[in-house]
MIDO-721232 format. One record per atom (N, C-alpha, C, O): x negated, z, y negated; residue in three letters. Coordinates in steps of 0.2 Angstrom, whole numbers, plus 5000, padded with zeros to 4 digits. Layout:
# residues N
XZYAla
...
//
This chain:
# residues 71
490249854882Met
490749824885Met
491349814881Met
491549864877Met
491649764881Arg
492249754877Arg
492949764882Arg
492849764888Arg
493449784878Ser
494049794882Ser
494349734884Ser
494049674883Ser
494849734888Gly
495149674891Gly
495449624887Gly
495549564889Gly
495449634880Lys
495749594875Lys
495349534874Lys
495649474873Lys
494749534875Gly
494249474874Gly
494149434881Gly
493749384880Gly
494449454886Ile
494349424892Ile
494849364893Ile
495449374892Ile
494549304894Pro
495049244895Pro
495549254900Pro
495449284905Pro
496149224899Ala
496749234903Ala
496549214910Ala
496749244915Ala
496149154911Val
496049134918Val
495649184922Val
495649194928Val
495149214918His
494749264922His
495149324924His
495049354929His
495649344919Lys
496049404921Lys
496449384927Lys
496549424932Lys
496749324928Ala
497149304933Ala
496749294940Ala
496949314945Ala
496149274939Ile
495749274945Ile
495549344948Ile
495649354954Ile
495449394943Ala
495249464945Ala
495849494948Ala
495849524953Ala
496449484945Ala
497049514948Ala
497249484954Ala
497449524959Ala
497149414956Ala
497249384962Ala
496849414967Ala
497049434973Ala
496149424966Ala
495749454970Ala
495849524972Ala
495849544978Ala
496049564967Val
496249634969Val
496849644973Val
496949674978Val
497349594972Lys
497949594976Lys
497849574983Lys
498149594987Lys
497449524983Ala
497249504990Ala
496949554994Ala
497049555000Ala
496549594991Val
496149644995Val
496649714996Val
496649735001Val
496949734991Leu
497349794991Leu
498049784992Leu
498449834994Leu
498349724992Gly
499049714993Gly
499449704986Gly
499149714981Gly
500049684987Glu
500449664981Glu
500649724976Glu
500749714970Glu
500549784979Lys
500749844975Lys
500149864970Lys
500249914966Lys
499549834971Ala
498949854967Ala
499049844960Ala
499449794958Ala
498849884956Val
498849884949Val
498149894946Val
497749934947Val
498049844941Ile
497449844937Ile
497549884931Ile
497949864927Ile
497249944930Arg
497449984924Arg
496949964918Arg
497149974912Arg
496349944919Ala
495949924914Ala
495449874916Ala
495249874922Ala
495249834912Met
494749784914Met
494249774908Met
494549774902Met
493649774909Val
493149764903Val
492649704905Val
492649684911Val
492449684900Glu
491949624900Glu
491249654899Glu
491149684894Glu
490749634903Ile
490049654902Ile
489749594899Ile
489749534902Ile
489449604893Pro
489149544890Pro
488649504894Pro
488249544898Pro
488549444893Ala
488049404896Ala
487349434894Ala
487249454888Ala
486849424898Gly
486249454897Gly
486149524898Gly
485549554897Gly
486649554900Thr
486649624902Thr
486149634909Thr
486249594913Thr
485649674909Pro
485249684915Pro
485649704921Pro
486149734921Pro
485449674927Phe
485749684933Phe
485849754934Phe
486449774937Phe
485449804933Arg
485449874934Arg
486049904931Arg
486449944934Arg
486249884924Lys
486849904921Lys
487449874924Lys
487949914925Lys
487449814926Arg
488049784929Arg
488249814935Arg
488749834937Arg
487649834939Ala
487749864946Ala
488049934945Ala
488449964949Ala
487749964940Gly
488050034938Gly
488750034936Gly
489150084938Gly
488949984932Ala
489649984930Ala
490049974936Ala
490650004937Ala
489849924941Leu
490249914947Leu
490349974951Leu
490849994954Leu
489750014952His
489750074956His
490250124953His
490650154957His
490250134946Ala
490650184943Ala
491450164944Ala
491850204946Ala
491550094944Gly
492250074945Gly
492450084952Gly
493050104953Gly
492050074957Val
492250084964Val
492350154965Val
492750174969Val
491850194963Arg
491950274964Arg
492650294961Arg
492950334964Arg
492750274955Thr
493450294952Thr
494050264956Thr
494450304957Thr
493950204958Phe
494550174962Phe
494550224969Phe
495150244970Phe
494050234972Trp
494050264978Trp
494350344977Trp
494750364982Trp
494150374972Ser
494350444971Ser
495150444970Ser
495450484972Ser
495350394966Arg
496050394964Arg
496450364971Arg
497050394972Arg
496250324974Trp
496550294980Trp
496650344986Trp
497150354989Trp
496150384987Thr
496150434992Thr
496250504990Thr
496450544994Thr
496250524984Gly
496250584981Gly
495650634983Gly
495750694982Gly
495150594984Arg
494550634986Arg
493950614981Arg
493950554978Arg
493450654980His
492950644976His
492350634980His
492350644986His
491750604978Ser
491250584982Ser
490850644985Ser
490550634990Ser
490950704982Asn
490650764985Asn
491050794991Asn
490850844994Asn
491650764993Gly
492050784998Gly
492650834997Gly
493050845001Gly
492650854990Lys
493150904988Lys
493850864987Lys
493850804985Lys
494350894989Ala
495050864987Ala
495150864980Ala
495050904976Ala
495450804978Gly
495650794971Gly
496350814969Gly
496750824974Gly
496450824963Asn
497150844961Asn
497550784961Asn
497350734957Asn
498150774964Arg
498550714964Arg
499150734960Arg
499550684959Arg
//
């Protein structure tokens, strides 16, 4: 995966608009990575799952095992 530097500006704008539409105007994208074309679906789904878990634990202060996180 490459860092956000190689992602076209239009793709960054679309992603930012989608995040803000779902989470509100105060939403902040801290990092964005590009998954190379031809990457198997299993890896893409795993990357998405990890991103959602990271977001959820930071948003709620909880981890997936139910323990409270440090805020």
